[in-house]
C-alpha positions in Angstrom: -75.1 -62.9 -31.5 -75.4 -64.7 -33.9 -78.3 -67.8 -34.0 -77.9 -71.5 -35.3 -74.7 -73.4 -33.8 -73.2 -71.5 -31.0 -74.1 -73.8 -28.3 -73.6 -76.9 -30.4 -70.3 -79.0 -29.8 -68.8 -79.3 -33.5 -65.4 -80.1 -35.0 -62.4 -78.0 -33.9 -60.9 -76.2 -36.7 -57.9 -74.7 -38.0 -58.4 -71.3 -37.4 -61.6 -69.9 -34.7 -62.1 -66.9 -36.6 -62.0 -65.6 -40.1 -62.6 -61.8 -41.2 -64.4 -60.9 -44.4 -64.3 -57.2 -44.7 -63.7 -54.6 -47.9 -60.4 -53.4 -47.3 -60.7 -49.7 -48.6 -63.2 -49.3 -46.2 -62.3 -50.7 -42.7 -58.3 -52.3 -43.3 -56.8 -49.6 -41.1 -60.1 -49.1 -38.8 -62.4 -51.6 -37.6 -61.4 -54.7 -39.1 -57.3 -54.1 -37.8 -58.9 -53.1 -34.4 -61.0 -56.3 -33.8 -58.1 -58.2 -35.7 -55.6 -56.9 -32.6 -58.1 -57.7 -29.7 -58.7 -61.1 -31.2 -55.3 -61.9 -31.1 -54.3 -60.7 -27.8 -56.9 -62.5 -26.4 -55.5 -65.7 -27.9 -58.5 -66.2 -30.2 -56.5 -67.6 -33.9 -57.6 -65.4 -36.2 -57.3 -65.5 -40.6 -57.6 -62.2 -42.3 -56.2 -61.9 -45.9 -53.3 -59.3 -46.1 -53.3 -59.1 -49.6 -53.9 -55.5 -50.8 -54.1 -56.5 -54.5 -56.8 -59.5 -55.4 -57.5 -60.8 -58.7 -61.0 -61.4 -60.3 -61.1 -64.3 -58.9 -61.3 -65.7 -55.3 -58.4 -68.6 -55.0 -59.4 -71.7 -53.7 -56.6 -71.8 -51.0 -59.0 -68.8 -49.3 -62.3 -70.7 -49.7 -60.5 -73.3 -48.0 -59.5 -71.1 -45.3 -63.2 -70.0 -45.0 -64.1 -73.7 -44.5 -61.1 -74.3 -42.0 -62.6 -71.7 -39.4 -65.6 -72.0 -36.7 -66.9 -68.5 -36.9 -66.7 -65.9 -39.6 -67.0 -62.8 -38.9 -68.5 -60.1 -42.1 -67.9 -56.5 -41.5 -70.4 -55.0 -44.0 -69.3 -51.4 -44.8 -70.2 -48.8 -47.6 -68.4 -50.4 -49.9 -68.5 -54.1 -49.2 -70.7 -54.7 -52.2 -68.4 -53.3 -54.6 -66.0 -56.0 -54.2 -66.7 -59.1 -56.1 -64.0 -61.0 -54.0 -66.1 -59.7 -50.6 -69.2 -61.0 -52.1 -67.8 -64.9 -53.2 -66.1 -64.7 -49.6 -69.6 -63.7 -48.5 -71.2 -67.0 -50.4 -69.0 -69.0 -49.5 -69.1 -68.4 -45.7 -72.8 -69.2 -46.2 -72.7 -72.2 -47.8 -70.3 -73.1 -44.9 -73.3 -71.7 -42.5 -75.8 -73.8 -44.0 -73.6 -77.4 -44.8 -70.8 -77.1 -42.0 -72.6 -75.3 -39.2 -70.4 -72.5 -38.9 -71.5 -69.6 -37.0 -71.9 -66.5 -39.0 -71.2 -63.3 -36.6 -72.3 -59.9 -38.9 -71.1 -56.2 -37.7 -73.2 -53.4 -39.7 -70.3 -50.6 -39.7 -71.8 -47.5 -40.3 -74.8 -49.2 -42.5 -77.9 -50.0 -42.3 -78.7 -53.7 -42.4 -81.8 -53.0 -44.2 -79.7 -51.2 -47.0 -77.4 -55.1 -47.3 -81.1 -56.7 -47.1 -82.5 -55.0 -50.3 -79.3 -53.5 -51.8 -80.6 -49.8 -51.4 -78.8 -46.6 -50.5 -75.1 -46.2 -51.3 -74.4 -49.7 -50.2 -77.0 -50.6 -53.5 -74.7 -48.1 -55.6 -72.2 -49.7 -55.3 -73.5 -53.2 -55.9 -75.0 -52.0 -59.1 -71.9 -50.6 -60.6 -70.1 -53.9 -59.4 -72.9 -55.8 -61.5 -72.2 -53.1 -64.4 -68.6 -53.9 -64.3 -69.0 -57.4 -64.7 -67.1 -58.6 -67.9 -69.9 -59.4 -70.4 -67.2 -61.1 -72.3 -66.9 -63.8 -69.6 -70.1 -63.8 -67.7 -72.9 -63.9 -70.5 -76.6 -64.2 -70.6 -77.5 -67.2 -67.8 -74.3 -67.2 -66.1 -74.4 -63.6 -64.9 -78.2 -63.6 -63.8 -77.3 -66.5 -62.0 -74.1 -64.9 -60.5 -76.0 -62.1 -59.4 -78.9 -63.7 -57.6 -76.4 -65.7 -55.8 -75.0 -62.5 -54.3 -78.3 -61.0 -53.5 -79.3 -64.2 -51.8 -76.3 -63.8 -49.4 -76.5 -60.6 -48.8 -80.3 -61.3 -47.5 -79.6 -64.1 -46.0 -76.7 -62.2 -44.0 -79.0 -59.1 -43.1 -81.2 -61.6 -41.1 -78.6 -62.9 -39.2 -78.5 -61.1 -35.3 -75.1 -59.1 -35.2 -73.6 -56.3 -34.2 -73.7 -52.5 -35.3 -72.4 -49.5 -35.0 -75.8 -47.9 -34.1 -75.5 -49.6 -31.0 -72.1 -48.5 -30.5 -70.3 -45.7 -32.4 -66.8 -46.3 -31.2 -64.8 -48.8 -32.9 -62.8 -50.0 -30.1 -65.6 -50.3 -27.8 -67.3 -52.3 -30.5 -64.9 -54.4 -31.4 -64.5 -55.8 -27.4 -68.3 -56.7 -27.7 -67.8 -58.6 -30.7 -64.3 -60.6 -29.2 -66.9 -61.0 -26.0 -69.5 -62.7 -28.2 -66.8 -65.0 -30.2 -65.2 -65.7 -26.8 -68.1 -67.2 -25.5 -69.4 -68.7 -28.9 -65.5 -70.6 -29.2 -66.6 -72.1 -25.5 -69.8 -73.1 -26.1 -68.6 -75.1 -29.5 -65.5 -76.7 -27.8 -65.7 -79.6 -25.9 -65.3 -78.8 -22.1 -63.2 -82.3 -22.2 -60.5 -80.6 -24.5 -59.0 -78.3 -21.9 -55.8 -77.4 -24.6 -58.3 -76.2 -26.8 -59.8 -74.1 -24.9 -59.7 -70.5 -25.6 -57.0 -68.8 -24.0 -56.9 -70.9 -20.8 -53.8 -73.1 -21.8 -51.2 -71.3 -20.5 -53.8 -70.8 -16.9 -54.7 -74.4 -16.2 -51.3 -75.1 -14.9 -51.1 -72.6 -12.6 -54.4 -73.5 -11.2 -53.8 -76.9 -10.9 -50.5 -76.0 -8.9 -52.7 -73.4 -6.5 -55.1 -76.2 -5.7 -51.4 -78.0 -4.4 -53.8 -81.5 -5.0 -51.1 -84.1 -3.5 -51.1 -81.9 0.1 -54.7 -83.4 1.1 -55.2 -79.9 2.5 -58.6 -78.0 1.6 -57.9 -75.0 -0.8 -60.6 -72.4 -2.1 -59.8 -70.1 -5.2 -61.7 -67.7 -6.6 -62.3 -67.4 -10.3 -62.8 -64.3 -12.2 -64.0 -63.3 -15.5 -65.9 -61.2 -18.1 -69.6 -61.0 -17.8 -71.7 -63.6 -18.9 -68.8 -66.3 -18.6 -70.3 -69.6 -16.2 -67.6 -71.0 -14.3 
């Protein structure tokens, strides 16, 4: 689980979750699986479905990141080959530090130390990206500053507790573990007096109230069953 503000009540935002991932690596595998499970649980998730991306991340996408309560970063072998992904990452960590956004990294067939130190295949892809930067637009101090920002962001993200294919190599079961982390975090973050905003319960509350038959004056007992780790 991510550290920081998972047990702190915060402002409810537009999206529950923002997914950051390298499309070439995980769009049709883990990212898609995770997205589908989140949707089935009634969790509002933003996913960028644009296959073609420009050189610069759009201001509208930056706003979607800021308007999310949790960001899930799927680190894969090619994540650092994308300038777009690295700019998403930088914005996500900015929101973590200034807006108490919860960040949950997933290390997908990659070692966190490779992310932290930009080594192995992950590091090779990062070096290729740095070498491909348009020197006509990013020269000298600007280029050095951008490289340092990305390296700092990668180091910071790698130090956050998250999930990994080392603990579970199967996409579906790993995605379910991530969803459980998200579910518990959201219900800790959202004020309990705002019942309509609790994740996945809006359609259940009226049914429970009906079962209680509060107008009858009789005593009723209802058993509530849920996934492990949920306090009732």
